[in-house]
C-alpha positions, 0 to 999 in steps of 0.5 A: 510498560504495564504488564499483560491483562488476561482477566476479564475481556480484552480488546486489541486496539490497532492503529497506524502511526497516522491514527495514533493520538486519536486511537489513544483518545478512543482507548481511554474513552472506552475504558472509562465507558459505564459498561466497559468497567462494569465487565472489566474491559481493558484496551490493549494499545501498543503505546502501553503494552508492547514491552522493550526487548522482546520481539514485537511480532511475538508479543502481537501475536500472544495478544491476539492470539491468546489473550484478546477477546475482541479486535478493532482496527481504527483508520483514517483519523487524518484521511490517510487509511493506513494500518498495520498489516501484521496485527490485522492479518493475525485478527483475520485469521482468528476472526474467520475460524472463531465462528463469530466468537471473536469480533472483529470490528473496523473503526472508520473514522469521519475523514476517511473516504468510504472509496479508499477503505480496505477490503476488511472494512468492506468484509465485516460490519463497521462502526463510523465516527465513534468520536461524534456519533453516540450511537456508533460508539455504543455499537463498538462497546456492544460489539466488543463485550459480545453483545451484538450480532452485527458490528464485528461480524461478517457480512454478506457478499452483495456482489461476488461475480462482477465478470472480468472487471479488475479487482481493486482495494475495495474488493480486495478480500475477493482476491485470491490465488496471487499470494506468492506474487504479492509477496514477491512484489513486497519483497522487491519493493523492500529493496528497490525502487521499481517494479513491473508486472508483466503478462498477457491481456487478462492475466491479472496483471491490475488486480495483482497491483491494485488488490494485492500490492496496494493493501499490503502497502498501505498496511505497512508491509514493507516496514514489517519486511524490514523488522520494524513497526510502521510507527509514525510513518504513512504509506501513501498511494497514487494510481495513474493511467498514462492515456493521451495525456499522462502528466494531465492523467497524473495531475487528476490522480493527485486531485483524486487522492488529496480528495480522499484524504479530505483536502480542500478543493483549493489544496487539491488544484494546488497539488495537481499543479504541482504534480504536473509541473516540471520543478521536482521538489514541488511535484513531489510536494504535490504527489504526497498531497500535503502528507509530512514529507519526513514520514511519508512513503509514496507509491505511484502506481502507473496501470497499463504503460503500454499506452504511453506508445499505443495512446500518447503523442510522441511529445508527452511520452518522453516528459513522463518517462523522465518524471517516473525515473526521477522519482525511482532514484537509486537509494531514494526511498520516499517514492516507489513505482509499481507498473503493470504492462502488457507482455507484448509491449514490454519485450526487449527493445534493443538499439539498432545503431550500436549505442549502449544496449538497455542491459548495460544500461540496466546493469549501471542501474544496479551498480548504483543501487549496489554502491548506495546499499554498501554505503548504507549498510556501513553505518547499520549493524549488519550487511544488507543485500540485494538479490535476484536483480535480473529477471529470468525467462524474459523475452529478448525480442524487438518491438515495433509498435507501429506508433512512431520512434520509442523515445530512448527514456522509455526503452530505459525504463522498460528495460530497468523495469524488466529486472524486476518483472513477474511474468505472469504468463508463465507462473 
């Protein structure tokens, strides 16, 4: 590892594991550019500049807050739009308080779909396709050398008032006031495989997940929570609403996500077919959209789960519930599930015939988690605790939906989810 350079301009080049190779090539190209050589511009790059034996978070903070004169984050070389949240968060804080003297430059690869870009890429002037566009590469150099009043600077918000529409990833830079709830969601997903967000209509359930949780997931927040860098991991997201045919909806969501990743139309169709099928392993491959299974973590977001009762025909409910439960197996960290549900539909669903109660099934699922965690912790240095399984302040009434019998699997899913509920209506 080389010593940290503090003389001359220093660009901190941030990237996720999926973009390591492309970012490394870009670093070399920047340092070899005549304008950079003339000014002595150097590039801070984690693979070269992180020192073994010292906490990586402290090294990042020192490099970004004390030594860097500019920050750039490279996203999307493989279509997967990921980043290292710990780095971006520090740089955003400095950029927002610097009065324009600390450029923050999103570098958007040609393979990245504009619809999948994070909020910070909408908030700051970005450069695109620097590999094949000489003009964009020169914009990048000008920005990091302090010679540009465009790239790396804050953009004016063109549509800050958009009514009661859900805030999604694209507008996540306009999402405020739910930091603690977002952090709690991340922390819970770091321990278990399924969370449910419950609240009244208009309380912000969907926005909390789409503009709060999803960007932090893509930024590798789960890895940071566990004290490690995302490194070569890929943080993938599928978003779906059940509607009248939840399996079809899931397949279409996979088709869309695969398109965002730049997959061919043929591959998109294949992943759609696999995601809708009955073969569990093929379904998992489909949901991953061709991303490598050994380093991909997939978050499946099911928004407005109450549609399973209000819109979905009876014959389609149980298969979709079993699909979700199959993905959220205790100890299986390749897939995580985030659900949103209208508060009135997520009340306690109690059996009426003396069979095992939902709470008993819930506790059994938690016991499964505890046993798996104990087995895993015996191979690690120190125990790993699972905390706060049972949500406080939850309702215990029955639900009569008027839509026919609720399948036992849905009771099971809701009971399981209620253990991880953020009750927005009571905050």
